[in-house]
Each structure stands twice: as structure tokens, then as C-alpha cells.
N, C-alpha and C positions, 0 to 999 in steps of 0.2 A: 682727644679728651678721654677716651677709653683707657689709654695707658696711664693717665694721671690718677684715675679712680683705683686702678689696680695697685699702683704704687702706694697710695694712702692706706689701703687695706693692709698691705704688707708691713708698713711702718707701724700701724697700730698693734699688730700681732707681736712685733718685736718688742715694743715697749711694755706690753702686758707680761711677757715672759720675764723681763728683767725685774719687774716689781715683785714677782712671786718667790724670789730667792730668799732664803732664811739666813740670818747671821748665826754663826756658831758660838756657843757659850763656852767659856773656859772651864775646864775641869781640873780639880786638884790632882797633883802628881801621885801616882801609885794608889789611887783610890782613897787618898787621905792619910796614908801611912807616912810617918816621919821616923827615920832610922838614925840613931846617933852612935857612931863608932868612936867617939872621943874617949881617950884614955885606954883603949884596947891595946894589949901587948902582943896579941897573936900576929904572926907573919902570914903573908899570902900563902907561903908554902905549907904552913900548918892548917890553913883553912881548905886549900884545894888539893894538897898532896904534891908529890914530886913529878908525877907523870903528866904529859900534856893531855888536856881534856877539851872537848868542844864547848862553845859558849852556852849551850843549853844545860850542860852539866854544871858549869860555873854558877849559873843562876840558881839551880836547885841547891847547890852547896851553900851559896850565900844565904838563901832563905832558911835553910836548915840551921845554919850558924846563928842567924838573927833570932829565930824562934827558940833555939836552945839557950842562948844567952839573954833572952828577954830584952832585946834592944829596940823594939818598935813601940809605938805609942798605943797600939790596939791590942 
């Protein structure tokens, strides 16, 4: 009988832990930014240059381009 009491205590602890998990809410992409590249005539080479660059530099150049051409909604 002692073993049964211990098992029920463990079972109740497990069920209470499962109930405390929170569901994640969905966030809008890019903090709500919407970027529209439609109708642009610039090539990738014009935006990034001819030399190979790392992804971090690509991101910086894309955002500089978006801000310079006023392509975002904010």
C-alpha cells in the first residue's frame, strides 16, 4: 500500500506541471514591417556589389536600400 500512495503523489505532480505551460501567441513578421519590392529595376549586383559578402552585410545593405528608397510601410 505504501508504494501506491507514492505513485499517486508523483502522478499528481506530473499533471500539475503540464497545466502550467503557456501557449505562444503569433507575432507579426518583422515587427509589423511590410516591404514592397514590386516594380524595382535594380539588380542584386547593384544593391550588394560585385564582391562576395557575408549574410550579415547583406542584411545591412538590404535595410539601407529599403530605407533609402522608402519601400517600407513604417
